[in-house]
Structure formats: C-alpha cells, structure tokens
N, C-alpha and C positions, 0 to 999 in steps of 0.2 A: 406590597400590595396596601393599599391604603386602607382605612377602615371605612371611610364611605364607600368604596368599591364593594368591601365584603358585605355592607350593608345592602348595598343594590343587588347583589348576587343571593343573599340571603332572602330576600323579599319577593326576587323573581323566580327563583328555582321552583318552590311549590306550583307556581302557576304554569311554568314550562313542562314540568315532568308529564302530567297527562296527556299532553299533546305530543309527545314524542313516542313513536313507535315502539312497542315492547322490545323488539329485538335490538335498537339502538339506544335505548336507555343507560346501558351501561357506560357509554361515553361521556356521560353527563356525572360519572362517579369522581373524577378528580375535582371538579367544580362543587360538588356536595361535600368532599372530604376537606376542601379548603375551607369552605364556608364553616363548617362543622369546627375546624381546628381553631380557626382564628377569630371567630364572632365572640364578642364580650357577654353577650346575653345568653343565660343559661336556658331559659325558656324558648329561644329562638333556637338554640341549639339541640334542644330536646325534640322540637319539631323537625329540624333536619335529620337527625340522627332516624327519627321515625321514618321520614321519607326514603332513607337509605335501605333500611330494613325490608320497607314495604314498597322498594323501586320496581319488582317485579311481582305480579299477584301470584303465579305458580311459576318460580325460577327452576329451571331443569338443572342438572348435574354441573354443566359448564357455568352457567349465570351464577348459581350457589357459590362456586369455587370463586369467581371474580368479586362477588359483593363480601365473601370471606376476606378475601386477601385485602380489600379495601379496608374492613375492619381490622384486621392485625395491623395494616399499616397505620391505621389512625391511633390504635391503643399505644404502639410504639412512639408515637409523636405527642400525643396529650398525656401520657404518664398514668401511674396507678390509680391516683384519686378519679380523675374523669372518667377512665375506663369502668371504674367500678360505679360512679354516680350516671353516667351518661348512657354508657353500653350495654352493662349488663342487665339494667332495668328492660332495655327493649327485648332482650333476651327472654325474660322473666314473661313480659306481654306477651310473646308469640307461643307461650308452651301450649295454650288450648287452642291455637287458630284453627280456622275450619280446614284449611288447605295442609295436607300431610307435607308437602313441598316445603312450607314457611317452617313446621315443626321441626322438619328434616334440617333446614339452615340453622335453627336454634341448636340441635343436637350436634351437628357438626362445626360449631362455632366456640362451643363452651369449652372442648379441650385445648383450642389454639389460643383462646383468650386468657386462659389461665395464667400462662406465663407472665402475664402483664398485669396482674392484681396481687395484692398482698397475701401471704399465706392462709391468713386466717379468713380470708374471703374464699378461697379454693376449698378451704375444709367445710364452710358452712352453705353460701350462696350458691356457687356453682355445683356444688354435690347434690345439694338440694333439687336444681334445676335437672341434672342427670336422673336423680332418682323419679322425678315425676316423668321424664320422658320414656323411662324402662316401663313404665305403665302403659305408653300410648298404645293406641288401637292398631298402628300402621306398622306393619314388619320392618320397613326400611328405616324408620324412626327408631326403633327399638335396637335395631343392628347398630345405626349410629351411635346412639347413646353407649353401646358396649364397647364401641371402638375408641368413643373418646373419653370414657371412664378410664381406658388403659393409658390414653395420652396423659391424663389429669393425673394420676397418682404418682408418677415419678416427681411432680413439682409439688408434692404435698408433705413436706418434713414431718408432719405431726402425724402420728398413726393412732392417734386416740378413736378415730373412727373406725380403725380396721375390722372390729366386727360387724358393722353395720355393712361396709364394703363387701365384705365376705358374703354377707346374707344377700346381698344384690347380685353376687357373681352367681351363687347357687340358683337365684330365682330366674338370671339370664340362661343358666346352662339347662334348666328344665323348660324354657321357652317353647312353645308349639311348634316355631318356624325353624326350620333346619339352618337359614343363613344366619339367623341370630345366634344358634348355638354354636355354629363354625367360627362366627367372629369371637365370641366369648374363649372357646377351645383355642383357638390360635394367638389372639392378642389380649384379651383381659385376664385370663388365668395365668399366665407367665408374667404379667405385670402387677398383679396380687401376690403372687409368690414372692418377687423381687423386691416389692413394697414392704409387704408385712413380714415377711421372713418367718411364717408360722406354717409351715408345710404340715407338722405333726397335727396343728388344728384341723386345718383343712382335710386331712386323711380321715381323721375321727367322724367329722361331721358328714364327710362323703360316704363313710360305711354306713354310719347311721340312717342316710337319708335313703341309701340302696334298699336297705332292709325295711325301713319303715313304710317307703312307696308300695311294697308286697304284700307286707303284714296287715296293711289296713284295709286291704280289699277282702270282700267276702269270701268264705270257704266254699269251695266246689260242692261240698255236700253237707247238709246240716245234721247227718246221722254220725251221733258221737261216737267216736271209735273207730271210725272206717277211715282208710288212708285218705280218701278225699276230703275229709275234714281237716287234714292237714295242708291240702293244697289251697291256692286261691285263685279266683277267678279275676285276673287283671283286665282292668277297662283300658280303653285305648290311651289314654292320657298317662295312666298309672306304667302301661307298658312303653311308653316312649320316654317316660321319667327314668325307669330304670335303666332302659338302652342308653341313653346319653350320660348318665352318671357312670355308667361302665365303661363309656368311651372316654369321659373325664380320668377316670382310674387308671386306663390304659395309657392316656396322654402323660399322665403324673409319673409313671414307672421312671422314666431316666432319672427324674428328681430323687426319688425314692432310692434307688441305685446309687446315684451320686453322693447323696448324704449317707448311706449306709457306709460307703467307703471313707469318706472324709471322717466319721466320727469312729472308725475303728480302732479300740483300745489295745488290740493286740499289735504284735511287733509284725508289720506289713509294708512291703515295698512294692509300690505300684508298679515300678519299673520293671521288676522280675516276674510279679505276679498277674500284670495287666489289669483288667477291668472286670475280671470275674474272680469268683472265690475259691480259692484251690481248696484241695481235700486237707492238706496240711494246716491251712487257716482254719477250716472247720473242726478239725482234732482239737486246735488249740481252744475255741469257742467251746466245744464239749467240756472242756474243762471246768467251765462253770465258773471260773476264778473273776470274771468280770462282766460288767453291765454293758449291754450293746442293744438298747433298745430300738434305735433306728434300723439295724438289721433285723431284729426279732419281729418287728411288726408285720413282716409278709406272712410269715408262719404261725405267727402267735395270734393277731387279730384279723389279717385279711384273709388267708385261705378258711379259717373256721367261719368266717361271715358269709365268705361266698358259699361255703357248702351249706349254711343255714338258709341262703338265699335259694340254691338249688333244690331244697327239700320244701320248698314253697311252689314251685311251677310245675303246673300240670304238662303232660306229654305234648300238648300243641304249642307249648312257647319255646320252640325250636330257635327262633331268632335271637332270644335272649341266652339260651345255653351256648349258641355259636358265638355271641359275643363275650361270655365268660370264657369259652374255650380259646379264643383269640387271645386274650389277656394272659391266662396260664401258659400258652405257647410263648409268648412275648416275654413273660417271666423267666422261663428257662434259658430263653435265647441272652437275655440281658445279664443274668446272673451266673450262668455257665453251668457244664455238664455236673460237676460235683455237687453244686446245690441241688440241682435237678435229681440227681441219684441218690443223695444222702439227706436230703431235707423235705424237698416237695414230694416225692414219691412214696416216702413212708406217711406222710401228713393224709394222703389219700388213700394209699392201702388201709390205713386203719379207720379211716372215714366208712370204708364200704364193708368194714368187717374182717378183712385179712390181717394176716401176720406181717409185720415190718419190723426191720432194725431201726431202733432208735438210740443207737450208740452216739451218733453225732449230736444229740441234743444233750443239753445241761440237764441235770435230773429236777431244777426247777420247772423245765419246759417239759420235760417228758411226761408229767402227770398232767398237764393240758392237753397235750395231744393224744394221751390215751382216753382221755374224755370224749373224744370225737366218735370213739368206738360205739356203735349201735348195742344197745341192752336189751331190748325187747323185740318181740316178732314184729311189731309195727315199724320200729326202727330200721330194722333189718329190711324190710320192705322198701321203705323210702330209701335207704341207702342204694340198693339196688336198681330202683326205679329212676332216682334224681341225682346221684352222687357217682355211680358207676359210669354213666356216659361222658362226664367230665374226665374220671380217672384214663377212661380210653382214649377219647378224642384230644383232650388238654394236657396230658401228663406223659401217659406211655406214647403217644403219638409223636412227640417229639424226635426229630431226627436221630439223636444219640439213643435211643430207647427203641428203635426199631424192631430190634430182635426180641427185646422183652414185650413188646406189644404182640408179635405172633406168638410167643410162649403163653403169654397171659390168655389170648383168645384160644389156643388150644386146650388151655387148662378150663376154660370155661365151656366150651363147645364138646371137646373130644375127652376130656378129663372125665373123673368120676363125678366131678360136682354137677353135671347135666344129668347123669343118670339118677341119681339121689334126688334132685331138685322136683318140686311139684310143677303140675302143668303153668301155674300163676307164676312161680318164680322162673320158668323158662321164658314165659312170655315177656317178663321184665328184662331177662338177658337179652332177648332178640330185639327189645326196643332199644337197648343201650348201642346194640352194634346196628341197629338201624341207625342211629343218629352217627356213628362213626362213619357210616356209608353216606352220609350227606357231605363228605368231605372226599372227592373224587380219587386222591392220591392213593386212599388206602383199599380202593376196590379190588386190587390186584390180590393184597395178601387174604383179604377177605374170601374171595372166590377160591384161592388156593386150599384154604382150610375147608371150605364148603366141599370143595371136590372131594377131598379125603374122607368126609362125612357120607357123600353120595355113593363111593365105592366100598365103604365098610360093610362088614357083615352083620354090623350090630342093627335090627330092625328100628329100635326107638331113635338111633342115630339118624338113619335115613329119613325118619318122618320129620325128626327136626331139622334136617336140612331142607326138605321141602317147605316146612312152614317159615323157615329164615329166609328162603328165596322168596316167597311170598312178599314177606315184610319189606325187603330191601328193593324190589322191583321199581318202585316209584322214584328210585334215587340214581337210576342208571340210564344210557342212552341207548339206542336202537342197536348200535355195534356190539356194546358189551351184552345186551339181550340175545343177540343171535350167536354171539361167540361162547358166552358162559351159562346165562340163566337156561335157554330153550335145550341146550346139550345136556345140561345135568338134570332138567324136569324129564327130559325123554327118558334118559337113563332110569330115573324113577319110576316114571310111569310104565315101564317094561317089567319092573320087579313083580316077583311072583306074590310077594305078600300083600293082600288087598288094601290093607290100613295104608302101606306106603304108597301104592297106586292111588288111592283117594286123596291122599295128601297132595300129590302131584297135580291132580286135577285141581284142586283148589287154587294152587298157585299158577297154573295155566291161566284161569280166570283173571287173576292179576295183571298178568302179561297182556291179555287181550283189552283189559281195561285201560291199560297206559301207552299201547303202541298200535298205529293204524298202518304202519309199514305192511306191504302186500305179502313180502317173505315171510314175515313173521306171522300175519294172519293165515297164510297157506299152510304153515307149518302146525298151527294151532288146530286147524280144521282137519287135517292129517292125522293128529294125533287123537282130536275127540272121536273121529271116526274108529279110530282103533279102540277106544275105549267104549264106545256103544257096540261094537261088534262082540264084544264080551257077553253081552245080552243080559246081564244081571241087572236086577232091580236097583241095586245101590249104585252102580256105575252110571244109570241112566240118569238117578236124582242128582247125584255128584255133578255129572256135566252140565246138566241143564242149570242147577243153581249157579254153577261157577261163571257159566257165559251170562246168566241174567245179571250179574254185577257190571258186565261190560257194557251191556245194552245202551245205556245213553250216550256211552263215550267212543265206542268202537265203529268199525267202517259199515257201510251199508251191506257190504258183501257176507261180512260175519252175522250181520243182522239176518240176513236172508237165509244164512245156512242154517241160523238156530229156529227160525220160523219154520223152515222145511222139515226138520228134524223133529219138530213139535209135531207137525201135522202127521209125518210118517208114524211117529211112535205112539199119537194118540189113535190113530188107525188101528194099529195092533190090537186084538181083544186080549183081554186080562184076565187072571182067575176070579170068576166071581165070587169065589168063598174067601178069598183073603181081602177082606174089606179094608184093612188096615192099610195094605200095600196099594190099593185103589186109591184110598185117600190121599196118601203121601204124594203118589204120582199126579193125581190130579191138581192138588195144591200146588206142586212145582210147576206142572203145565200152566195152571192158571196165573200164577206169579209172573212167569215170562210172557203170557200173552199180553198181561195188562202193561208190564215193562216196554213190550213192543209196540204195543198200540199208542204209547205215548211219544213214539218217534214218528220221523216222517217215512213211512213206509212207499215204496212204490206201489202204484195202482195194480201191476200184475202179481205182486206178493200179497197185497189183500184179497185178491180174487182166487187166486192159486192156493195159498196158504194159511192165511189168517182165518178167514170166514169158515173153510173146510173144517180147522182145526177147533175154532170154537163150536161149531155144529158137533162134531166128535165128542167134546168134552160136557157138553149139554144132554147128550144121550143117558151118561151115566149120572144121574141127578143124585143117587144115594152117596156117591164119593165126593160131591162137590159142598165144600162148605157154604152156607147160604149167602155170604158176602161176596165171594168170588161168583156164583151164580148169578147175583144179580148185576155184577159188573160184566160179566159175559153177555148177559141180555143187553144191556145198555150197548156194549160194541156193536154186536149184532145189529142192532138197531139204526144206531149211530152210523156205522161203516155201509150198511146196506141202504138206509133208508126206507125201508117197508117195515110191514109186519112179519110175524113169524110164518104166516101161511104161505107169503111170498118168498121167504127165506127158504122154507121147506121145498119149494119148485127150486130155487136156486142150486140147492144142495144136490137135487135131482140132475139138474142141467151138469154141473161140476162132474157128475158121474156118468154123463155122456149125453145127456137130452140135448141135442143142438138147438132146438126152437126154444127151450127153456133159457139157453145163455143168451141167444139174440134179445129175447124179451126182457132178460135181466140187465145186461150190459149195453145193451144198444141206445139210440138216442132217446128213446121213449122209456127205456127201463128205469128202474130205480135208481142204479148205480150211475146212469147217466145224468140224473138230475142234479143240478148245483145246489148244494146245501148252503143257500144264502138266501137273504131277502132283498139282494140287489135287483134291480131291471133287468129282464131277461134279454140277453145279446143274440145277434144270430149267430148261430154256430158257424165255424170256418168248415170250408170243403175239405175232407180229408178222404184219401185213398183206402185209408185202414176202415173195414166196416165195424171195428169195435173200438170206438173211442175212449180214451183213457179214462180211468175214474177222477173224479172229483178231487182237488187238494184236500187233505185232511184239516180238520178243523184243529184250533191250537191244543196242545197237550193240556194247559189249565182248563180250556173248555170241556176237554173231554172227562177231566176228572171231576168237574164242578157238574156234571151231568147226571151223576150218580143220584139214585132216588128220586130224577125227575121225570118219569114215565109218561105223566100228562103232559108236561110240557113238550116233551118229544112229539107225542101225538100230534098237539096243536101246531107243531113246528112243521112237521110232513105235511099236515092239511094244508097250512098257509103257503108252503112251497108250490103243492100242486095248484092252488088257486093263483100264483103269481104266474106259473108258467102257463096257466091254461086261462087266460082271461076272458 
C-alpha cells in the first residue's frame, strides 16, 4: 500500500469514525491498524492510536475483546519500542477515565501487552499501571487488575519488586468485593508463589495480618482483668479481612504440605509412604537430630497463632470459628491420621489445659507446645470458651477421631469434670458443644450422650441436660426437635425434682421460640398445661417467663394460649399476706402482657383476654411496679380508646352485661372507633352484629406512647370530632 494511500486513510479516519454507528465501528479496525502501523509520522500515529483506544465510548466485553486483539496484533507488528512509546502511553492516559469500561480496557490490556515490551518496562511502567488500577473504585476494574497482574508476573524475570507485588496481593485479598477476592485467590496467589518462590515469607506475613486484624480492634470491655477485656469487637471490615485471610491460609495448605514433603531431611519414600506423614516418619522426626522448618511451621507457628486468634473472638463470631475449623479439618485430611493423632491433637489438648502425649515432638519443640498451656484462671477461662470449640469441631471431629470425640464429650458432660465445675465453667462447656452442633453431622452423637444424662439418676446431670438442650435448640431442624429434643424435655419435665422440672420449662421456651410447627406447638401447650396443673407459684412463674421469650417469634396459636392463661391466672385470687409472691407474679404477668401487646393480636383475643387480664392486674396496685402500672394503663387506653370509667363498664360487660358489650364493641362503641386521623369511610354492611376491633397500631407506636397521657387524651378527642363532623 502506497504512502499516499496511507496518508489519505490517516486523514480520513478521524473524520469518518464519529459518523459510523457504534456497533459497526469495529469494522474500521483493520483500516485504523494499517494506518497506525505504516504511517511515517509519530504525531499522526499517536492520534490514530488514541482513536483506536477511544473507538467506542463505553465498550462492552465483546467490544473490549476486539479492541484488545487489535492492540495485541499491532504490538506484534510494530515491535517493542513502538509498543512502549505509542501503545502504553494510551493505556496510561485512560487510567483515570470517567467511564469504568475504558479503565477496564486498560486493565485487561496490560497483561497481554506485557509480552511485547522489554522486561524492564514490564517491571516499571506496566506494574505502575496495574498498581493504580488496583485502587480503582470499580469492582470490575480491580478484578481485571488482579487477573492481569497474574498474567504479567511470569513475563517478569526480575523479582526485585517481589515484596511490592506481595503487598499488592494482600491488598487484593482483603478487597471488600468477593469477586476480586476470588480472582486473587484462584489466579494471582498461585502466580505470585510460582514467580517469587517465597512461600515462607507469604505464610509469615499472612499469620501476622490475621492476628493484627483482630488485635487492633477495641476490646469488648474496658474493665481490666475481665475476660471481655481480652476479647475484641470486630468491625465489618476487620471480620471480612480475617475471613478472607483464613480462606487464603486454606488455599495455601496444599503448597505447605508439598513443601514439607519435598524438604523432608529424613529417609522418606513417597511411593511407599504416600503423601501423608506416617507414624514411623514422625518417630524419626521426634529424635530431633534434623531441622525440618517447612514441616514444623504448621504446629510450631500456625496452630499457636490460630489459638491466639481464637482467644480474641467473642462468642458471636461463629463464622470465623467455622472458617478456622474447616482449615483444621483440611489439615488433618491433608497431613494424615498419624499427624492428627500424634501432633495436632496434643497441641490443642495442651492449649485447653488437658494432659497430652508429647513424645512425637523433639525436645526443642516440646517446650514451645507446653507454653500453650493456660497458667492462670483467666487463661483457663479463655481456653474453655475460645479454644475448646476448635478442639471439638476442628480436631476431634475429624472422621478418624469419631470415637475419641464421643469419649471426650462423655468426659466433659458425664465424667467428674462437670460435677466439679462451676456454673460459669459449665456454660463455657455448653457453648463449645453448641458450636459443635452447628455441624449437623455431630447431632446424633450429642443426642446419644444427652439421653444418657436425661435418664441418669444424678439430679445435677439432668439439670445440665435441660440447660444444654436449651442451648442447642437453634441449631436443629423441626424433625430433630420432634424426635429428640421434645421427648427428652418431656421426660425431664415429669421428673419429681423441682429444679429438674423448672430447668426443662426454660428449655421448652427455647423450642417455642424457634419452631412454628403445629405439632411441636401442640406438644408444648400440653406440657405447659401439665406444669400449670402443678399449681405451684414457681411453676407458674417459670411457664410464663419461658413463653414470653417466644412471644415475638411464635405462632398466633401459642400467643393466644399464653394470653388466655394469663387471664385465667390473674383472675385467681392470691394470698394477700405474701406480698413478695404477689409482686413476682404481677411482674411476670406484666412482662408477658407488654410483650403480647407488641404483637398483632386478633380482636377477639384483645376483647376476651388482654383487656380483662390488664384489668385484673390493675386491681392489685400494691403488687405492681410503677413502670408496669403506667404501661398497663397506656395499653388499656390504647386498646380501648376510652377512659377508665368506660373501661370499668366494659369489664362489667365482660362479666355478663350484654348492653355494655353492645355499647363498647358496637359501631358506636369505643372499640368500634378507628384509631386514625384518616377521613371516615362508610362502614361495610355485615351480618355480624359485633364488628372486629380496629387494626392495632404499630409496635413502635405503642412503645413510644409511654408517658404520653395528654397526647392520648387529645388523640381520642380528635378522633371523636373526626367521626362526628
């Protein structure tokens, strides 16, 4: 093609491009590339290259692919120098472009163009471009930057900038976007390891980042010396960082395992021993005659740091404990049964304060493992609360240790340790077993041991069984609740010992809170009736308080049941002489009434049970706490829409005065009035002489009306004026 033709083409293209439909501009690419490649003037070539990169204002994925292919083809044809001086500057100019699609084009181009520039340019200019793109506000741009950095590294023979690249890798690992993290884990991390060959350094930095992410968070409590002062309040960003760093640790596990095998200084035949560490190999290691840092990293550095991390996490951080547990299970699977039994298990047994066999550790390592043992009462408390869950779910829960897990649980729950422990220690043990129950596969084992406790003759063990059942209820399904939890609680509920019985009532409340299944609700009602038939003050209080917990979450049927029982119980006269019992009962009933009032109760339940129960409670003002009394008065006003004089008539109607019922609940009655400032609507005709109560106000509204007596009075007055213009 003649120079004159190229000149004509170069002059015409910038004028033609704007008038070609966007979806057809890619058809101009061969002409643009030809002009760029052959035009003798560098200024004109720059202008045409600018046109190439800006051919489409917001190119989609397919259009970007076409433009990139054109750039790669051009780079092949024009050589290193022109690629560096003409193509890369265009990339640099687009880094801060207002459209993310154009910045994405740059990110996707860098890795592919790296092949066609000198190595020193890859190390400097292209790496600088990628570094800037990693800071981009758009997720897709950061994802592409991670992917293209992975493409760039194998083409950079000089590893002088390794530590800068590693820093970028960790920055991308902790990116707030999941897709960026995935791209980094799957593409960039392997590329960095292969390129830099510095796995040891990555592991050191990784553990440091994991710990510092949690350590820099504020303590749960500022009270020095309390356990909460050792725990940390993780923000959303810190929690995310620890989680993705633990994921990275799990992703690196095969590399750690492979390096340990490759650097084994002992006589080791992979063909006969496989890829796990045999008992005979561990015996040779225990001799302590050789150094094996790649192998020791796991139990000398990693496990202690994970234990330290665990001791920073409050109970609510189950997701991070779960992530740590999965890593530990992966270690036992990768390193083998012998490692699990002789190395891993002893480390965690020592860390919770138990005895362990350390004969498979060299003497120089034994002292470090022994240093994990808790030495103070506070350290023991932290170990039980924070490390025991990992021992149960992450170490003993490995398939080869199934029997050991069962034995250990029996020792905790049935052995002497439970009898000797304080209530606080028992709660810490229950919390560890609660975490174990977040893994469904262990439910059967836990329930077998629980049943042994339920049928035991030991009173304390039965109470512990009820308390533990209550703790694990949120982690089971309705089928398990019906087949395991309820039979155990019914058995405990029929026990002659009152403490056992009351402990089971509390657990029934937890079941009611978490399950709306009709069959489960019916069984709970039957059992609560049995408890109430006992007639004792303690049983009544226990039932009401257990059911109150379930009120916001349970079914309408169970709420109505509780409301009817409170009405019945509040109607029963109590001994006037026992003021303390009257107050305790009144407090329990008031708490229940207030919880029920904050739900959407049917109109009939309000009429038949709620208002009469409130009236019953207000009769014994000496037993009422002033705050409860005020709340009950507000409920009466809000639910009835009238004054106490009218309410008294209503209560008389409830006791049998039909005319009062008609005047109270009928169309012109107080409960027939609509508690709203909306314009009155013509009431629909209904065969029912008693229209339903108005829809209750919102829960928030009812709560906020506390102490607003005057406002309520004004509201009632305004409603009457609205309804009677």
